[in-house]
C-alpha positions in Angstrom: 0.0 0.0 0.1 1.5 3.4 -1.0 1.6 6.5 1.3 -1.2 8.1 -0.7 -3.6 5.2 -0.1 -5.7 5.9 3.0 -6.0 3.2 5.7 -9.7 3.5 5.8 -12.4 4.7 3.4 -16.0 5.5 3.8 -18.7 2.8 3.4 -20.2 4.3 0.2 -16.7 4.8 -1.3 -15.7 1.1 -0.6 -19.1 -0.2 -2.1 -18.7 1.9 -5.2 -15.0 1.3 -5.8 -14.9 -2.5 -5.1 -18.4 -3.6 -5.8 -20.1 -1.0 -8.0 -22.8 -0.4 -5.3 -24.8 2.6 -4.6 -24.7 4.3 -1.2 -27.7 2.5 0.4 -26.6 -0.9 -1.0 -23.1 -0.3 0.4 -24.5 0.3 3.9 -26.8 -2.8 3.6 -23.8 -4.8 2.6 -21.9 -3.5 5.6 -24.7 -4.3 8.0 -24.8 -7.8 6.7 -21.0 -8.1 7.3 -20.2 -8.4 3.7 -18.1 -5.3 3.8 -15.8 -5.2 6.9 -16.2 -2.1 9.0 -14.8 -0.4 12.1 -16.7 2.2 14.0 -14.8 5.4 15.1 -17.1 7.4 17.3 -20.1 7.9 15.1 -18.2 7.2 11.9 -18.5 3.8 10.1 -15.2 3.3 8.2 -13.9 0.3 5.9 -10.3 -0.7 6.6 -8.8 -1.0 3.1 -6.4 -3.8 4.0 -9.1 -5.9 5.6 -11.4 -5.5 2.6 -8.6 -6.4 0.2 -7.6 -9.5 2.2 -11.3 -10.5 2.3 -11.4 -10.2 -1.4 -8.1 -12.1 -1.9 -9.5 -15.1 0.2 -12.7 -15.0 -1.7 -10.7 -15.1 -5.1 -8.5 -17.9 -4.0 -11.4 -20.0 -2.7 -13.3 -19.4 -6.0 -10.2 -20.4 -8.0 -9.7 -23.6 -6.0 -13.4 -24.6 -6.3 -13.2 -24.0 -10.0 -10.1 -26.3 -10.2 -11.9 -29.0 -8.1 -14.9 -28.7 -10.5 -12.7 -29.0 -13.6 -10.9 -32.1 -12.3 -14.3 -33.7 -11.2 -15.7 -33.1 -14.6 -12.8 -34.7 -16.4 -13.0 -37.8 -14.1 -16.7 -38.1 -14.9 -16.1 -37.7 -18.6 -13.3 -40.2 -18.5 -15.5 -42.7 -16.6 -18.4 -42.3 -19.0 -16.1 -42.8 -21.9 -15.0 -46.2 -20.6 -18.5 -47.6 -20.1 -19.4 -49.9 -23.0 
């Protein structure tokens, strides 16, 4: 993270930048826990590093599921091909 990147951003800014959400949808996602937040006084902020880690974990689990599905599909296809 560079020096110019803030450590936290607003909920609407995070929703728009990372998910393309409008203001209300961003707050709804934050209230459901889909966007990580911290409360500072009355401010609700999104820690950028936590959000990016969450997205990295989601991406890696999606990639591993896709790889599992591909290997499973090839096993089924190979098994079906050997049945007389």
